[in-house]
C-alpha positions in Angstrom: -9.2 -11.8 -42.9 -8.7 -12.9 -46.7 -8.8 -16.8 -46.4 -10.6 -19.9 -43.9 -10.5 -19.6 -41.9 -11.8 -16.2 -40.9 -10.1 -15.2 -37.9 -9.3 -11.9 -36.2 -6.5 -11.7 -33.1 -8.7 -9.8 -31.1 -6.0 -8.1 -28.4 -9.4 -6.7 -25.8 -6.9 -4.9 -23.5 -6.9 -2.0 -25.9 -10.7 -1.4 -25.4 -12.4 0.0 -22.2 -13.8 -2.6 -20.0 -17.6 -3.4 -20.2 -20.0 -4.2 -23.1 -19.1 -4.3 -26.7 -20.9 -5.1 -30.2 -19.1 -7.7 -32.4 -20.3 -7.9 -36.3 -18.7 -9.8 -39.2 -18.9 -8.3 -43.0 -18.3 -10.8 -45.6 -17.5 -9.3 -49.5 -17.1 -10.9 -52.7 -15.5 -10.7 -56.3 -18.4 -8.2 -57.2 -18.4 -6.4 -54.5 -21.9 -7.8 -52.4 -21.4 -7.3 -48.9 -23.3 -9.5 -46.5 -23.5 -8.6 -42.2 -23.7 -11.3 -39.6 -25.9 -10.7 -36.5 -24.8 -8.7 -34.1 -23.3 -9.9 -30.8 -22.5 -8.5 -27.4 -19.8 -9.3 -25.1 -18.6 -8.0 -22.3 -14.6 -7.2 -21.6 -13.1 -8.2 -17.8 -9.9 -7.5 -17.9 -9.4 -7.0 -14.1 -7.7 -10.0 -13.5 -7.9 -11.1 -9.7 -4.0 -11.5 -8.6 -3.1 -15.2 -8.2 -2.7 -16.1 -4.7 0.1 -16.7 -2.9 2.7 -18.8 -4.0 5.7 -17.6 -1.6 5.8 -18.2 1.6 3.8 -17.7 4.8 4.4 -15.6 7.8 2.1 -15.7 10.8 1.1 -12.5 13.5 -0.6 -12.8 16.7 -1.2 -9.8 18.8 1.8 -9.6 21.6 3.6 -12.1 20.1 7.5 -11.7 19.8 8.6 -14.5 17.4 9.9 -15.0 13.7 7.0 -15.2 12.0 7.4 -19.1 10.6 5.3 -20.5 12.4 2.1 -20.2 15.1 4.3 -21.5 17.7 6.7 -18.3 16.6 4.4 -15.4 14.7 5.0 -11.9 14.7 3.1 -9.5 17.3 2.2 -7.2 14.5 2.9 -6.0 10.6 5.1 -3.3 12.2 7.2 -6.4 14.1 7.1 -8.3 10.9 8.1 -5.5 8.8 10.9 -4.8 11.3 12.6 -8.0 11.9 12.3 -8.6 7.9 15.2 -5.5 7.1 12.2 -2.7 7.0 10.4 -4.4 4.4 7.2 -7.3 3.7 8.5 -10.1 1.7 7.4 -9.7 -2.0 5.2 -13.1 -3.4 4.7 -13.6 0.2 1.0 -14.3 2.7 1.1 -12.7 6.2 -1.8 -14.5 8.3 -3.2 -12.7 11.1 -5.1 -14.0 14.1 -7.7 -12.3 16.1 -6.5 -9.3 18.2 -6.3 -5.6 18.1 -3.6 -4.5 16.1 -2.5 -0.6 15.4 -2.5 1.0 11.5 0.3 0.2 9.6 2.0 1.9 6.2 2.0 -0.9 3.2 5.1 0.6 1.4 7.3 -2.3 0.1 8.7 -2.1 -3.1 7.4 -3.8 -6.1 9.3 -6.4 -7.4 7.5 -7.3 -10.8 4.0 -8.1 -10.3 4.7 -9.9 -6.8 1.5 -9.7 -4.4 1.8 -9.4 -0.9 -1.4 -11.0 0.7 -2.6 -10.2 4.3 -5.2 -12.2 5.3 -7.6 -12.8 8.0 -6.2 -16.1 10.2 -8.9 -18.8 9.8 -9.3 -22.3 11.3 -10.0 -23.4 7.6 -6.3 -22.4 6.6 -4.8 -23.9 10.1 -7.0 -26.1 11.9 -4.6 -29.3 11.6 -1.4 -26.9 11.7 1.2 -27.3 14.9 0.9 -24.2 17.6 -3.0 -22.9 15.9 -4.9 -22.0 18.5 -8.5 -22.1 17.1 -9.4 -19.1 19.4 -7.7 -17.2 17.3 -9.3 -17.8 13.8 -12.9 -17.5 15.1 -13.1 -13.7 15.9 -11.6 -10.8 14.0 -8.0 -8.9 13.9 -8.5 -5.1 14.4 -6.5 -2.2 13.2 -7.0 1.0 15.4 -5.5 3.3 13.3 -5.3 4.1 9.0 -4.1 1.6 6.8 -1.7 3.0 4.6 -0.8 2.1 0.6 1.8 3.7 -1.2 3.1 1.1 -3.0 1.3 -1.8 -5.5 0.0 -5.1 -5.9 -1.6 -6.1 -1.9 -4.2 -8.1 -1.3 -6.0 -7.0 2.2 -8.7 -10.1 2.6 -10.4 -10.4 5.9 -11.7 -13.8 4.0 -15.2 -14.1 6.2 -18.2 -11.5 6.1 -19.6 -8.8 3.8 -22.0 -9.7 1.2 -26.1 -11.1 1.2 -26.7 -12.5 4.4 -23.9 -10.5 6.6 -23.8 -7.0 5.3 -22.7 -5.4 8.0 -21.1 -7.9 10.5 -19.0 -11.3 10.1 -16.1 -9.6 8.5 -12.4 -11.2 9.1 -11.1 -7.5 9.5 -12.2 -4.6 11.3 -10.4 -0.9 10.2 -11.7 1.2 13.4 -10.5 4.7 13.2 -12.0 6.3 16.6 -10.3 9.7 15.9 -10.6 13.4 16.6 -8.5 14.4 13.9 -10.0 15.9 11.8 -8.0 14.9 8.2 -8.4 11.2 9.8 -9.1 8.6 7.3 -9.7 4.4 7.6 -8.1 3.2 4.1 -6.3 5.2 2.2 -4.2 4.3 -1.6 -1.7 7.1 -1.2 0.3 8.8 -4.4 1.4 12.1 -4.0 3.8 12.4 -6.8 1.2 11.3 -9.2 3.1 9.2 -10.8 1.0 5.6 -11.0 2.8 3.8 -8.3 0.0 2.6 -6.0 -2.2 0.0 -7.8 -3.3 -3.5 -8.5 -4.9 -3.8 -4.8 -7.8 -5.7 -3.3 -9.8 -5.1 -0.2 -12.1 -7.3 0.8 -13.8 -8.8 3.6 -13.2 -6.1 5.6 -15.2 -3.5 7.6 -14.1 0.3 7.7 -15.5 2.4 10.9 -14.5 5.8 11.0 -17.3 6.2 14.0 -19.3 9.0 13.2 -17.2 12.1 14.6 -19.5 15.0 15.0 -18.1 18.3 14.7 -15.0 17.0 12.4 -15.4 17.7 8.9 -12.6 16.3 7.0 -12.8 12.4 8.0 -13.3 9.9 4.7 -13.4 6.4 5.2 -11.7 5.3 1.6 -9.2 7.7 0.7 -7.4 7.5 -2.8 -4.7 10.6 -3.9 -3.7 10.4 -7.3 -3.7 7.9 -10.0 -4.7 4.8 -8.3 -5.7 1.9 -11.0 -6.9 -1.0 -10.6 -8.3 -1.3 -7.2 -11.3 -3.7 -6.0 -13.1 -3.3 -3.0 -15.7 -6.3 -2.7 -17.4 -7.6 0.1 -17.1 -4.8 2.2 -18.5 -2.9 5.3 -17.9 1.3 5.0 -19.8 3.3 7.6 -20.6 6.1 9.6 -17.9 8.9 8.8 -18.1 12.1 8.8 -17.6 13.4 5.5 -17.3 11.1 2.7 -17.1 7.4 2.1 -15.1 7.1 -0.4 -12.9 10.0 -2.4 -10.8 9.3 -5.2 -9.0 11.7 -7.7 -7.4 10.5 -11.2 -7.8 7.0 -10.6 -8.9 4.5 -13.4 -10.6 0.9 -13.3 -11.8 0.1 -9.7 -14.8 -2.1 -9.0 -16.8 -1.7 -5.8 -19.0 -4.8 -5.6 -20.5 -6.4 -2.6 -20.4 -4.0 -0.2 -22.4 -2.0 2.4 -21.8 1.9 2.2 -24.0 3.7 5.2 -23.4 6.9 6.6 -24.6 7.5 10.2 -28.2 8.4 11.1 -28.6 11.6 12.1 -29.9 12.7 15.5 -29.2 14.8 18.6 -26.5 12.7 20.0 -24.6 13.0 16.3 -25.7 15.8 14.5 -22.6 15.4 12.0 -23.3 19.0 11.2 -19.8 19.1 8.8 -21.1 16.6 6.4 -23.8 18.1 4.5 -22.3 21.4 4.9 -21.7 23.7 2.3 -17.6 23.7 2.3 -17.6 19.8 3.0 -17.5 17.6 0.2 -20.7 15.0 1.6 -21.2 12.4 -1.2 -21.3 8.3 0.0 -18.8 8.6 -3.3 -16.3 11.4 -4.7 -14.3 10.4 -7.9 -13.1 13.5 -10.2 -10.5 14.2 -12.8 -9.0 17.1 -10.7 -10.1 20.8 -10.8 -10.9 23.1 -12.0 -14.7 22.4 -14.2 -13.9 20.7 -17.6 -15.5 19.5 -20.1 -13.0 18.2 -22.3 -10.4 16.8 -19.8 -7.5 15.0 -21.0 -7.4 12.0 -18.2 -11.1 11.3 -17.5 -11.8 8.8 -14.0 -12.8 5.7 -16.4 -13.7 2.2 -16.9 -15.3 1.9 -13.0 -17.8 -1.0 -12.2 -20.1 -0.8 -8.9 -22.5 -3.4 -8.7 -24.2 -5.4 -6.2 -23.9 -3.0 -3.2 -26.3 -1.9 -0.9 -25.8 2.1 -0.3 -28.0 3.7 2.4 -28.1 7.5 3.5 -26.6 10.3 1.5 -26.9 14.2 1.5 -26.1 17.3 0.1 -23.9 16.8 -3.0 -25.4 13.6 -3.6 -25.1 10.0 -3.8 -22.7 8.8 -6.0 -21.2 11.7 -7.6 -18.3 11.2 -10.4 -16.9 14.1 -12.5 -14.6 14.3 -15.3 -15.8 10.6 -16.3 -16.0 8.4 -18.9 -17.4 4.6 -19.5 -18.8 3.8 -15.9 -21.2 0.7 -14.8 -23.5 1.2 -12.2 -26.0 -1.9 -11.9 -27.2 -4.2 -10.0 -27.4 -1.8 -6.5 -29.8 -0.9 -4.0 -30.2 2.8 -2.5 -32.1 4.1 0.0 -32.6 6.3 3.0 -33.1 5.0 6.6 -36.6 5.6 8.2 -36.1 9.6 8.9 -33.3 10.4 7.2 -34.8 12.4 4.6 -36.6 14.9 6.7 -33.2 16.4 8.3 -31.5 16.4 4.7 -31.9 17.0 0.8 -29.2 15.8 -1.6 -28.8 18.6 -4.6 -27.0 16.2 -6.8 -29.0 13.5 -6.8 -28.6 9.6 -6.0 -26.0 9.5 -8.7 -24.6 12.6 -10.6 -21.9 15.1 -11.6 -20.6 18.7 -10.6 -21.9 21.1 -12.4 -19.5 21.8 -15.4 -17.4 18.3 -15.6 -17.4 16.3 -18.6 -19.8 13.3 -18.2 -19.8 10.5 -20.7 -20.8 7.2 -21.1 -22.0 5.7 -18.3 -24.6 2.5 -18.1 -26.9 2.8 -15.5 -28.8 -0.6 -15.2 -31.3 -2.5 -12.9 -31.1 -0.7 -10.0 -33.3 0.1 -7.2 -34.3 3.5 -5.4 -36.3 3.7 -2.7 -38.1 5.7 0.7 -35.9 9.0 -0.4 -38.2 11.7 0.6 -36.6 15.1 -0.3 -36.2 17.0 -3.4 -33.7 15.6 -6.1 -32.2 12.8 -3.4 -33.3 10.0 -6.0 -32.6 12.4 -9.5 -30.0 11.0 -11.8 -27.6 13.1 -13.0 -29.7 16.2 -12.0 -26.4 18.8 -11.9 -24.8 18.0 -15.1 -26.3 16.1 -18.2 -24.5 13.0 -19.1 -23.9 12.4 -22.6 -23.8 8.8 -24.6 -25.1 7.9 -21.3 -27.7 4.7 -21.1 -30.4 4.4 -18.0 -32.7 1.3 -18.4 -34.4 -1.1 -16.1 -34.3 0.8 -13.0 -36.4 1.0 -10.1 -37.8 4.0 -7.9 -40.3 3.4 -5.1 -41.3 5.7 -2.4 -38.8 8.8 -4.3 -42.1 11.6 -4.2 -40.3 14.3 -6.0 -38.7 12.4 -8.1 -37.7 15.3 -10.6 -35.1 15.0 -13.3 -33.1 12.0 -15.1 -30.8 14.1 -17.3 -29.5 11.4 -19.5 -31.0 8.9 -22.3 -33.7 6.6 -20.6 -35.9 4.0 -20.8 -37.6 1.0 -19.5 -37.6 2.0 -15.7 -40.3 1.5 -13.0 -41.4 3.9 -11.2 -43.8 3.2 -7.9 -45.2 5.9 -5.7 -42.5 7.8 -7.6 -44.2 10.8 -9.6 -43.5 9.0 -12.7 -46.3 10.5 -14.6 -43.6 13.2 -14.5 -40.6 11.4 -15.9 -41.0 11.0 -19.9 -39.4 7.8 -21.3 -40.2 5.3 -23.7 -42.0 1.9 -22.2 -41.5 3.2 -18.9 -43.3 1.7 -16.0 -45.9 3.4 -13.5 -47.8 1.8 -10.4 -48.6 2.1 -6.9 -47.6 0.3 -3.8 -44.2 -1.4 -2.5 -43.5 -3.9 -4.9 -40.4 -5.3 -1.6 -41.3 -8.3 -0.4 -39.7 -6.6 3.3 -37.6 -4.1 2.1 -37.2 -2.4 5.9 -35.6 -5.6 6.8 -33.6 -5.9 4.1 -35.0 -8.2 1.9 -35.4 -6.3 -1.6 -37.2 -9.2 -3.8 -39.9 -8.6 -5.8 -43.2 -9.5 -5.0 -44.2 -10.5 -8.2 -42.5 -9.6 -11.9 -42.4 -6.2 -12.8 -43.3 -5.3 -16.4 -40.4 -6.3 -19.1 -37.7 -4.3 -19.2 -35.0 -4.4 -22.0 -32.6 -7.6 -22.7 -29.2 -6.1 -21.8 -27.4 -9.5 -21.8 -23.9 -10.2 -20.0 -22.9 -8.9 -17.7 -26.3 -7.6 -16.6 -28.0 -10.9 -17.2 -27.7 -11.9 -13.2 -28.6 -10.1 -9.8 -26.6 -10.0 -6.4 -28.2 -13.3 -6.0 -26.6 -15.1 -9.1 -30.6 -15.4 -10.4 -30.4 -15.7 -14.2 -32.4 -12.2 -15.4 -35.3 -13.3 -17.7 -35.5 -17.3 -16.8 -39.3 -16.8 -16.4 -39.4 -14.6 -19.7 -39.6 -11.6 -18.1 -36.6 -9.6 -17.7 -37.2 -7.5 -14.6 -36.8 -4.1 -13.5 -35.2 -3.5 -10.5 -32.1 -5.0 -8.5 -33.2 -8.1 -8.3 -34.8 -10.7 -10.6 -38.3 -11.9 -9.5 -37.8 -15.7 -8.8 -41.4 -16.7 -9.3 -42.3 -19.7 -7.6 -38.6 -20.3 -6.9 -38.4 -19.7 -2.7 -36.1 -17.3 -1.3 -32.9 -18.2 -0.1 -34.0 -21.1 2.7 -33.4 -19.5 6.3 -33.0 -22.0 8.6 -32.4 -22.3 12.9 -30.0 -23.8 15.0 -30.8 -24.8 18.0 -27.7 -25.5 20.9 -27.9 -27.5 24.2 -25.3 -27.6 26.9 -25.7 -28.6 30.4 -22.6 -27.6 32.9 -21.5 -25.4 30.6 -22.4 -23.0 27.8 -22.1 -22.2 24.1 -21.8 -19.1 22.1 -22.8 -19.1 18.3 -21.1 -16.5 15.9 -22.6 -15.2 14.2 -25.7 -15.3 16.9 -29.1 -15.0 14.8 -32.5 -16.3 15.0 -32.4 -18.0 12.3 -29.5 -18.1 9.2 -29.4 -17.7 5.1 -28.3 -21.1 3.4 -24.8 -22.1 3.2 -23.8 -19.2 6.5 -20.7 -20.8 8.5 -21.0 -20.6 12.2 -18.7 -20.8 14.9 -19.6 -22.5 17.9 -17.3 -22.2 21.2 -18.1 -24.4 24.0 -17.2 -23.5 27.6 -17.2 -25.6 30.4 -18.7 -24.2 33.7 -16.0 -24.8 37.0 -15.5 -28.4 37.5 -15.3 -29.3 34.4 -14.7 -29.7 30.7 -15.6 -29.9 27.2 -15.4 -33.4 26.1 -17.7 -33.2 22.4 -20.2 -32.4 20.1 -23.3 -34.2 19.2 -26.4 -34.1 17.2 -25.6 -32.6 13.9 -22.2 -32.1 15.0 -19.6 -34.6 16.1 -15.8 -34.6 17.1 -14.3 -32.6 19.7 -12.6 -29.8 18.0 -13.0 -26.6 19.9 -14.1 -24.2 18.4 -15.6 -25.4 15.4 -17.9 -24.4 13.0 -21.4 -25.8 11.2 -22.7 -24.7 7.5 -26.3 -24.2 7.6 -27.6 -26.3 5.0 -31.0 -27.1 7.3 -32.0 -26.8 10.9 -29.4 -27.8 12.6 -29.7 -29.1 16.0 -26.0 -29.7 18.3 -25.2 -30.7 22.1 -22.0 -29.5 23.6 -20.9 -32.7 26.2 -19.2 -31.6 29.4 -18.1 -34.1 32.2 -16.8 -33.1 36.0 -12.9 -33.2 35.8 -11.5 -35.7 38.4 -9.6 -35.1 41.2 -6.0 -35.4 40.8 -4.5 -38.4 41.4 -2.0 -38.5 44.0 -0.6 -35.7 43.4 3.2 -35.3 45.6 5.0 -32.9 43.7 5.4 -29.3 44.6 4.9 -26.5 42.7 8.0 -24.3 41.5 7.9 -20.8 42.6 10.4 -18.1 41.7 10.5 -14.1 42.6 11.1 -12.2 39.3 10.9 -8.4 41.3 12.4 -6.6 42.8 16.3 -7.8 41.6 18.5 -9.6 44.9 20.5 -6.6 46.3 17.8 -3.8 45.4 17.2 -0.9 46.9 13.5 -0.3 47.5 11.4 2.6 48.9 7.4 3.2 49.3 5.0 1.0 48.0 6.4 -1.8 46.1 5.0 -4.8 43.6 6.9 -8.0 44.3 6.1 -10.4 41.6 6.4 -14.2 41.3 5.8 -16.7 38.5 4.4 -20.4 39.8 3.5 -23.6 38.0 2.5 -27.3 38.7 1.8 -30.3 37.6 -1.7 -29.9 38.5 -2.3 -26.5 39.1 -1.3 -23.9 41.4 -4.1 -23.0 44.3 -1.9 -19.9 45.9 1.0 -18.1 46.2 2.5 -16.6 49.6 4.9 -13.9 50.3 7.1 -13.8 53.3 9.2 -11.1 54.3 11.7 -11.8 56.9 10.4 -15.2 57.5 6.6 -14.3 57.8 3.9 -14.3 55.5 2.7 -11.0 54.7 0.4 -11.4 52.0 -1.5 -14.7 49.6 -2.0 -14.3 45.8 -4.7 -16.5 44.4 -4.4 -15.8 40.7 -1.0 -15.3 38.2 0.2 -13.1 37.7 1.1 -13.7 41.8 1.9 -10.3 43.5 2.2 -8.4 46.7 1.5 -4.8 47.1 4.4 -4.6 49.8 4.2 -1.3 51.4 8.2 -0.6 52.7 7.1 1.9 55.3 5.5 -0.2 56.9 8.9 -2.1 58.1 12.4 -0.5 59.2 15.1 1.0 57.5 18.0 -1.3 56.0 18.2 -5.2 54.9 15.2 -7.3 54.4 14.5 -10.8 53.2 12.3 -11.6 50.6 10.6 -15.2 49.9 7.5 -17.0 47.6 5.9 -20.0 49.1 3.7 -22.1 46.3 0.8 -24.4 47.0 -1.1 -26.9 45.2 -4.6 -28.4 45.6 -2.9 -31.4 47.1 -1.3 -29.4 49.9 2.6 -29.5 48.2 4.4 -26.0 49.0 7.6 -25.2 46.5 9.8 -22.4 48.1 11.4 -19.7 46.3 14.9 -18.7 46.8 15.5 -15.9 49.3 16.4 -12.5 48.1 17.7 -9.4 50.0 16.9 -5.9 49.5 17.4 -2.8 51.5 14.5 -0.4 52.3 15.6 3.3 52.1 12.8 5.4 52.8 14.6 8.5 54.4 13.4 11.3 52.3 16.2 13.7 51.4 14.8 17.7 52.7 14.2 19.7 50.0 17.0 22.3 48.9 17.2 25.2 50.8 16.2 28.8 49.2 17.5 32.3 50.0 21.8 32.8 51.2 23.7 29.4 50.6 26.9 30.8 50.9 28.9 33.8 52.3 32.3 33.5 52.9 33.0 37.2 54.5 37.2 35.5 54.6 37.5 37.3 58.0 39.8 34.4 59.3 43.6 36.1 58.1 44.8 32.8 58.9 44.8 29.4 58.1 43.4 27.2 55.9 40.0 26.9 56.8 36.8 29.6 55.7 33.8 29.4 57.5 30.6 30.1 55.6 28.6 32.1 57.5 24.6 31.5 55.6 23.8 28.6 57.6 24.3 26.0 54.9 27.9 25.1 56.1 29.5 25.3 53.2 32.4 25.8 54.5 35.9 26.3 52.2 39.6 25.6 52.1 42.4 27.6 51.5 44.8 26.1 48.4 47.7 27.7 48.1 46.2 31.5 48.3 47.7 33.9 51.0 45.8 36.1 53.4 46.1 39.9 52.6 44.3 43.3 54.0 40.8 42.7 51.9 38.3 45.9 50.6 37.2 44.9 54.3 39.2 43.2 56.6 41.1 40.5 55.6 41.0 38.8 52.0 42.9 36.2 50.4 45.5 37.1 47.4 45.6 34.6 44.7 48.5 33.9 42.1 46.1 32.9 39.0 47.8 29.8 38.6 47.6 27.1 41.3 46.0 29.0 44.4 42.5 28.6 45.3 39.8 28.7 47.6 37.9 25.3 47.5 34.5 24.8 48.5 33.2 21.4 48.3 29.9 20.5 46.0 26.6 20.2 48.4 23.0 20.5 47.9 22.6 23.6 48.7 24.9 25.1 46.8 23.0 22.9 43.3 19.8 24.1 44.5 19.3 27.1 42.2 17.1 26.5 39.5 15.8 29.7 37.4 16.7 32.6 39.8 20.2 33.0 40.9 22.6 35.4 42.4 26.8 35.9 42.9 28.6 39.1 44.2 32.2 39.1 45.1 34.8 42.0 45.6 37.7 41.8 43.8 41.2 43.7 41.9 43.6 42.3 39.8 47.2 43.1 38.5 48.3 43.4 35.2 49.2 39.7 34.5 47.6 38.7 31.4 46.2 35.1 32.4 42.5 34.4 32.4 40.8 34.8 36.0 37.6 32.7 37.2 36.6 35.1 40.4 34.1 32.5 41.9 33.0 29.6 39.6 30.4 26.3 40.3 32.3 23.8 38.4 29.5 21.8 36.3 31.6 18.3 36.0 34.8 18.3 38.6 36.1 14.9 36.6 35.9 15.4 33.3 35.8 19.4 33.3 34.3 19.8 29.7 32.6 22.9 27.9 30.1 24.4 29.1 32.8 24.2 32.2 30.5 26.1 34.5 26.9 25.8 36.2 27.8 29.8 37.0 30.6 31.9 37.2 32.1 35.3 37.7 35.5 35.6 35.4 37.8 38.1 34.0 38.9 38.0 30.6 41.9 37.7 29.1 44.0 40.7 28.6 47.3 42.8 30.1 46.4 45.9 31.3 42.8 45.6 31.4 39.9 43.0 32.2 36.1 42.9 31.1 33.8 41.5 33.7 32.0 38.0 32.7 28.7 36.6 33.8 28.3 32.5 33.0 25.1 30.7 33.4 24.3 27.1 31.8 21.1 25.6 31.8 20.4 22.4 29.5 23.5 21.7 28.5 24.2 25.2 26.7 26.5 27.8 28.0 25.7 31.9 27.9 28.1 34.5 28.9 27.3 38.4 28.9 30.1 40.7 29.3 31.2 44.0 30.8 33.2 47.4 30.0 36.7 46.8 31.0 37.8 47.2 34.3 41.1 49.2 35.5 44.0 47.0 37.1 44.4 47.6 41.2 41.6 49.0 42.0 38.9 47.4 44.1 35.1 46.5 42.5 32.1 44.8 43.5 30.9 42.5 40.9 27.2 40.8 41.0 25.7 38.6 38.4 21.8 37.9 38.7 19.6 35.1 36.6 15.7 35.6 36.9 14.9 32.7 35.0 14.4 34.5 31.5 17.8 37.1 31.7 21.3 37.6 32.8 22.1 40.9 34.3 25.6 41.9 35.0 26.3 44.6 38.0 29.3 46.2 38.5 29.2 48.2 41.9 26.0 48.1 41.9 25.3 49.4 37.9 23.9 47.5 35.5 26.9 46.8 32.5 25.9 44.4 30.5 22.2 41.8 30.1 21.0 38.9 27.9 18.4 36.8 27.4 18.3 33.4 29.4 16.2 30.4 30.0 16.1 27.2 31.7 16.7 25.6 34.8 
């Protein structure tokens, strides 16, 4: 800059996220140079998407509305997508009520930077909205399968739960995948084309639970493939997977903060043998730029921020393992193993590190606490691959007795009961005893100040509770700043009283940190109604919430429900099933709906005017065994009663009871036509199945044995009507006949079971014996149709004016054609 005021228009998007130094130098004409002091600033260009400014839609389990209001909500995200033309609306917000929902794929094409927001519905958002039911906002929306993102610009926000004070409970959204599928995922950012099309997505206040499936080796809670940039995970509880909690490949600019990451405890019931095996990933987080190992990657995974989290239980490969990586900031986190975890495992990759042979550069590891990591290398940093240009300062280890290696530049760290003597660094602190207030109860605050750590500046100057580091002139080491005489966040009690009813607290705890919001839901005993709150709450909204700022006492009031005055209005009732005129058999459920201005006490079901059953609760049903009444017509009616004795009746419907069961179709011989009548039009079936035939236009003539029929090939037939026995063949069939033909050239059907006499379309026959077209010779054919598909096998040519015995056999797997007892053709065929 040549002129005063001297300025520099700095575009911070051209540099990486995180800490940068600024300095100014002034020169005069003589070449003298003066320098300013150096200042440190933090570049943070990860911008949370703006709140939705477009339309709002509403979702409630089981609903079937148009989503425009709580009076007409969609039934699910899938229902919303279907009714909105196969995609969600860009720029819109979708509020999801308590309930259970299936997984979903977010694949709406992007429209600029318009963000789709999915939020857990809460009373704070909708308390005064028409159609809103407070009970829809005091619990959780649970998704029972994978939530997949294949397009950018989404916010998935449970709104409540997570972070200090509620690390592992109270999340508005829950993704709970209880599957034995090897490749099951919880939340998936999926960009298989590797084109950067999935980015700018925030997931917050969400529990992701993989339910710790043993002997299932490929499940991950968060799965990101490939190149999914600008992902934010905050205030989440991610836990109990059989493989890796978070997997990413080739993505930049992630933020993971205020979240609890926990692998399941190992025991005889849940050994998780795959997690930690030689053939499976087993990190808490695995991020890499790709394969194979490369010390000079073109596109490293870079600019990740992991801060203010609690991470519990890792094994084999290690904790946070990022390979082919650059410029990560990991600060303010608490790393530990649960009691007993270390006795069953090793973690050769350490708590933080890289795979061997991968580029790892420029990371800042500040103000983390590591404790109760007993096994070899489990608490090490970069033990498998050294980290170049990395800085490890102001961290604290307690009870990590086998700490071996910090393979990066390091100083100003504290080691309590953690082999600190073996670590060589400047300004280290070595001590004994537990420095934390109550670590096993989740209170990681320091009992007293540590030796002064390095002063690092923003953003490392606050801990996860917002305490400013160095406020007492000592910049403490570890995740939490010692607050001296400043008391910890206060904890308060909530006393609830109720007579003739009960009150449910959510969360239900003995004490609550200051600022915790507790939901209260009053439920009256039978015969009573809720009248309102007193004490530290007032009003009659139920459920309601109370914010803990002091010890609180709340009383729920209930009063007897007065008897209905002079009720003379009868209930209304109608039969809904079966329908009028229906034919029924066996057990039948007769259903009715009923309503009353005061209340329905019972619904009676009448058969032929006689009360057969009384139902006391909605849905009103009558399990009618129709075998207890006669065959034929019967009447049904319902009567509803209320407490005042008023009776309302439905209309009467008529049904037909038909419990006559047709006998099973016969097997064996079902048609035998000897053609020995030699006169008339009636032909007798000697199979015993009464499949008698009628001669239509044919003439009697001598046959092979006795008499036979002469057919002109055009309009003469022997017709046998359809019967159950003729249609009884499923996967085994034999048809045979004696025949001879003259020299005409028409097609000849010797014997055929027509498939559909009305339409007679292809395939024409269920089964048949045929002679194909020919002038002096013809070929015998056997036709079988199964599953709508006809198949034909054909034998060698036969001579005219000569008797032949032709037989077709279907075995369920093969078709066979016999001429005069000798197999002439075969083919493969299956089905019924």
